[in-house]
C-alpha positions in Angstrom: 126.3 114.1 80.9 124.4 110.8 81.2 121.0 110.9 79.8 118.1 110.7 82.8 115.4 108.0 82.1 112.0 108.8 81.9 111.3 106.4 84.7 113.8 108.3 87.0 112.1 111.5 86.1 108.4 110.5 87.2 107.1 111.4 90.1 106.9 109.2 93.1 103.3 108.6 92.8 103.6 107.9 89.1 106.5 105.1 89.8 104.4 103.7 92.8 101.3 103.4 90.3 103.2 101.8 87.6 104.7 99.4 90.1 101.1 98.3 91.3 100.1 98.0 87.5 102.8 95.2 86.8 102.9 93.1 89.8 101.7 92.5 93.0 104.0 95.0 95.5 104.3 94.2 99.3 104.4 97.4 101.4 104.9 96.8 104.8 103.4 99.6 107.5 106.2 101.5 109.1 106.0 103.8 111.9 109.6 105.7 112.2 112.7 106.3 110.1 114.7 103.0 111.4 112.1 100.9 110.6 111.5 102.1 107.3 115.2 101.8 106.6 115.0 98.2 107.4 112.2 97.6 105.3 114.4 98.9 102.4 117.4 97.1 103.6 115.2 93.9 103.2 114.3 94.9 99.8 111.0 96.6 99.9 110.5 98.9 97.2 107.6 101.3 99.2 106.4 101.9 102.7 103.1 102.5 104.1 103.0 105.2 107.2 100.8 103.7 109.5 98.9 105.8 111.6 97.8 103.1 114.4 101.5 102.3 114.2 102.5 105.7 114.8 100.0 105.9 117.8 101.3 102.9 119.2 105.0 104.1 119.0 104.0 107.5 120.9 102.2 105.5 124.0 98.8 107.0 122.8 95.5 105.1 121.3 94.7 105.1 117.8 91.6 107.2 118.4 93.1 110.7 116.9 95.3 112.1 119.3 98.4 112.7 117.1 98.1 115.9 115.1 98.8 116.5 111.7 102.1 118.2 112.4 103.4 115.2 114.5 102.3 112.8 111.5 104.0 115.0 108.8 107.3 115.2 110.8 107.4 111.5 111.1 106.9 111.1 107.5 109.2 113.8 106.7 111.8 112.0 108.8 111.2 108.8 106.7 111.0 110.4 103.6 114.8 111.7 104.3 116.1 108.6 105.6 115.2 106.2 102.6 115.0 106.5 98.8 111.3 104.5 99.3 108.2 105.3 98.1 105.6 105.8 100.6 101.9 106.0 101.2 100.5 107.9 104.1 97.4 107.4 106.1 96.4 111.3 107.0 93.5 110.1 108.8 95.5 110.1 112.0 95.2 113.6 111.8 91.5 114.2 112.0 90.2 117.4 113.8 88.5 116.1 116.9 87.9 117.8 120.1 90.2 115.1 121.8 93.3 116.2 120.2 92.3 120.0 121.2 92.4 118.9 124.7 95.2 116.8 124.5 97.9 117.8 127.2 101.2 118.5 125.9 
């Protein structure tokens, strides 16, 4: 059985921190799995799930209208579609009365 390297056993967060420690790492903002796969195809090693871009793609202003559930679901789809590390900006999920009043 082939030996698994320590680097491949490291958590995604550790691998990302180690990459940042050794070089400048460009991290493009994405808003869905297709764009994340495109970033991977272009050679990027990590992506950033942008709350502003996710809001724009959903056709709503970036004022906290998307729920944490919507944000997490998109992150899950991006993670499933790529082998990239990702950084999420969960500020999109801040609780506010606008989210509570948003029509479905």
